[in-house]
C-alpha positions, 0 to 999 in steps of 0.5 A: 703227568702228561698233558692228556691226563691233565686235560682229561682232569679239567675236561671232566671237571667242566664236562666238555671233552671226550676222553677219546679225543684227549687221549690222542691230543698233545699240548695246546697253543692258543694264538690270538691277537691279544693275550687273555689279559692286558698289561698295564702299569701302576703309579710306580711304573710296575706292570700288572695284569688286567683280566679280559672278559669274554667267552673265549677266555672263560672256555679256553683258558682252563684247558690251556692252564690245566693242560700245560699249554701256552698262549701267544698274543700281544700284551696290550701295551708297547714295551720299550724293553721286549724282554721285560718280564710279564708279571704273575697274576695277583694272588687274589685274582679269581678270573679264569686266567689266574692260573696262567703262569708267566712262563706259559705266556708268549708276548708278541712285540711289534713296532707301534707304527707297524701295529697301528697299520696292521690293527687299525688299518688292515684289520679294522679299516679293511677286514672288518667292513669287508667281511661284514659285507660293507665293502664301500666302507673298506679301505684297501691300502698296500701299506696296511697289507704290508703291515698285516704281513709283518705282524702275522709273520711276527706271530708265526715266529713267536708261535714257532718258538713256543712250539719248540719249548713243548716237551717232545714225546713220540705219541702226542702231536701239539695242537695250535689254535689260531683265532680270528681275522687278525691272524689269517696268514699266520697258520701257513707260515707256522706250518711251513716252518714246522715242516721244514724243521720236521716238527709234527703239528696240527693247526686249527683256525676259528673266525669269529666274524662272518665270512663274506660271499665270493662276489664281495670277498674277491674285492680284496686285492690280496684275497688269494693270499688270505685263503691260502693262509687259512688253508694252512690249517687242518681245520677251519671253523666258522659260526654257521654253515653259510660262512663255511659254504662262502669259504669253500666257494671262494677256495674253488672260484678264487684259487681253483681248489678241488672242493667237496661242498657236501662234506665241506672239504677243500684240497690244498697242497695235497692236504684235505682241509676240513671246514666246519660250522662251530657256533660259539656259545656263552658261559650260560650258568655264569649268566644265570647266576648273575641274573639270580643275584643281581639287584633290580635296576629298572624301577619303572612299571613300563615294558623295557625294550633292551638293546646292548651293542658296541657303537659300530656301524654293523650293529644297525643302531640307527635303523633300530631307533627309526623302527622304534619311532615307527612303532610309536607312530603306528601304535600310539597305544604303547606311548607311556607304557614302553621305553627303549633302553639302548646301551652303546659301548664306546668303540674306536672313539678316535675314528671319524666314522665312529664319531659321526655315528655317535653324533647321528645317534645323539641327534636321533635320540634327541629328535625322537625324545623331543617328539614323543616325550610327555611330562611323565615319560621319555621313550628312549633312555640312552646310555653311552658307556659301559655297565657292570656285569651285575647291571647288565644281567639285571637289564637282561632279566627284567627287559620285556624284549631283547632287540638284537638287530645288527645289519651283519654280525658273526654270531652276536652273543648278546642274544644268548646272554639275554636268553640265559638271564630270562629267569622271570615268569613270564619271560621276555621275547627275543628279536633277532636279525636274520643277518646275525649268526644267532638268527640262523641258530635261534629259530624260536626268536622273532626274526626282524629285518633291520632294513625294513623299518615298517616291518621291524616296528611290527615285529616289536609290536608283536613281541610286546603283545605276545601271549604269555604261553607263547612267550614261555614256550619260545623262551623255554626252547631257547634256554634249553638249546643255549644251555646245552650248546654253551661255550664249553660245548663249543670248545669240546666241538672244536677239540673233538674235530681236531681229535678226529684228525689226530686219530685219523677218523674218516668221518665226523658228525658232518660226513667224510673228512678226507678228499678222495684222490683225484679221479677222471670224473673230477675233470669232466665238468671243467674240461669236457665242454671246453675241449668239445668233440671237434677241435684239436687239442694242444697240451703244453706241459712243464717237466719238473714238478709237473710230469716228474716229481721234484727230486733232490738233484735234476738228474733224479727227476725221472718221469714215471713210466705210466706218465710216459706211456700215456704221453706216448699214446697221446702223441700218436693221436691225430687230434693231440699236439704235445709240447714240453716247456721246461726250464731245463736245457732243451737237449736235456729235457728231450732226453729225460722225456724220450718221446719222438714226434713232439715239441721240446722247449728248453730254458723257458722257451729260449730254445725250441726243438720242433718235431721236424728237427728244426730248432729255434734259438732266441737271440741273446745280446752278444755281451752276455755270452762272455758274462755267463762264464764270469757269473758262473765262476763268481757263484762257484767261488762265493756261494757254492758251499754246504751242498749248493751248486751251479748248473750251466744250461747254456743260455741260463745258469741255475744256482741250486740250494735244495740240499743246503742246511735250512739256517743258511738258505736265506743268506745264500739266496740273498747273496746269489741274487745280488751277484746275478743282478750285479752281472746284469742278469734277471734273478728268477726264484724257482723250487729251491733254486735261483735262475740267472736269465739274460735280460731278453723279452722272452719267457714261457708265455711268448714261447708258448704262443710262438709254438702254437703259431708255428704248429697251427698258423696265425689263426691258432686261437680259433682252431684249437683248444689248449691245456697248459700245466705247470708248477713254478713261477716261470709258468705264470708267464704262460698262464697269463699269456694264455688266459681266456684261451686255455685251460690252465692248471698249477701244481701247488704245494701248501705254501702261499702261491698266487697264480693265474691258473684257473685250477690247482692240482695237488701233485704229479699224480693228479697231472697223470690222471688229467692226461688219462682223462684227455686220452679217454676223451679224445679216444671216444670221439671220432677222428677229425677230417683234418687230421694232420697238424700244420707242419711248417718248414724252416722258412715258415718258422723264420717268418713267424718269429720275425713277426714276434721278435722286437726290432734289433733282435731279428736274425736267422735262428732257425736251423736243422738239428742234426 
């Protein structure tokens, strides 16, 4: 039986998967920080499983089990022997994971020191406060980030191994569902490895906590890498639309991605990534059943205001106690008639910040009780610990008010659990913070801003005095919605969205699911105001991967005829100056482009050929002339194998390994880098190649400024507008040098790429569209009166370069190229 049929069987049993979605689905791999159970040892040292609770496990485990999928995660314990077998579930286990066979579990083992810095450091000390919009509590440490990288790489490697164990069919594409802020980089590495090995896969990601707005998110030093890691997926899900909008906004403002805010789409590396609000639910019927069976645990006749939270600074517990205190101050009629029952589940008890919070809570409870307690009544009952599911359901059922008032929360399932258990007539009243995801979806609840202590106390008073018919009406609406949108519906929504990817649908419930190709209009907002109608324009363009698509061999990277024609027409415009700034030899790039009257810079600017025929060659230390030949021989003898070869560009050498087998690339790259650096050269990584560059203080950035000064004079920055487009790490030098003075574009793949460019373009086709926009824009405006560019003779060029070169490197290097 195929996975699709097995998944259809379990889906119909639970009633949450559409048959059309299942028909085109492959096996599913779930990747989460922890497995759906934790491993522990009994008194004899033998491993056994302890089931984990939670809606995710309840909803997803049956799909994985019945569909023959796999679950990748940390087992909850550090094993001395990573190969120690994972035990099967206990025969009497009736939890959702009971049927998950050990062979379908992939345990991720990480060094304990690295895991501590990854989990307690980067995840909990950095991402948790930052994503909850509390950056002052966040700790930004490079060691945490390095551990996060290594941990995510380990999860990605284990996922790829799991992927290779799946049965290979021609029709089914595996689904990989990655979960939460612990694994925001993993998807990109999974995709990159799968693409290299030609494994088809669809990737989805769901974030269970809030995603912050750009002005907070940008505080993270490695923010761009996280965004690109998440964009390795085909679908990125959040609880509510606000988080989706924040993410799309960050992708545009931090990465320069092209986005569609209306349809929540992001273009990255030539792919369209869908962003979708997928509010998580709870196993509604299970909580109803618990509430119906649970014995009564509240014996008092007083009305109970219930709070259930982890002891965490995001939950607003101190604010809640102060609001209750204010209620008793302003409405003394509630004394001896109302009590607050606060259940605080211990969390991160070894962290001082949480220890301080517990102490503050203890003192505040003591002070309020000391202030208001009477012989027959204490206003607050405080439980610091865990309660059973039966007890919790009884508390939910019998409480008059459910108080869910976090300062910030992704969704908060307590609000939903409270509603599910409200089976009494008349029911209780739910109060929700507007800063929880639940506040965006549970509109019939009373909304209370926890920061406004006086207002919050009045909302509690209103809940306690609400007429019975209003309570019934509000709760009926809430229960109807939460029953419909339960955790199974959430799973269905995610798989439906992924299923529409597999069936190549153009629309889903939100709208368009694919970004259209880049059009001329996409450049209007960014470029038209910048270029204007009076300034001349300088176009500085890389060649390989920018004007011409990347090819297996440099000689095969041909500029498309249409691109060449547009460049030719632009070169004839009086207001447009063009320079091709390439890593190729200058004569080679001139021959490849084949347009007269423009500037060519080769070897990343070490050689520059001007339109008037003058040529600049950057001085190179004498001893490196001989070293070039020696290094080339070493590279040819030691690393030129399996399709690898060395290109001699004169001032540079390039070691190419694009055509070598994937399994030996890393070792060849490392060996070549060692040889290059041992010879005294700088090793620069470019597309499937390493360049050996002489150690001179010259790059595309300095070369670009030199070109502009030569063409336009020392006041060039005031006279012209500049567009720079490149696709490689070497182009970053120019983008950094021209930052704030140019419109910059980076042509990027879907791999994680940190760039100084203001915008990203998906392909060389998009570069062509941009050039067409420039042609249209310049063609519509009147020619400037000062049509001619500043043309300088050799002596003027020499004077310019003498001003820019360091002492000791100044020499006469400007010659006529015959």
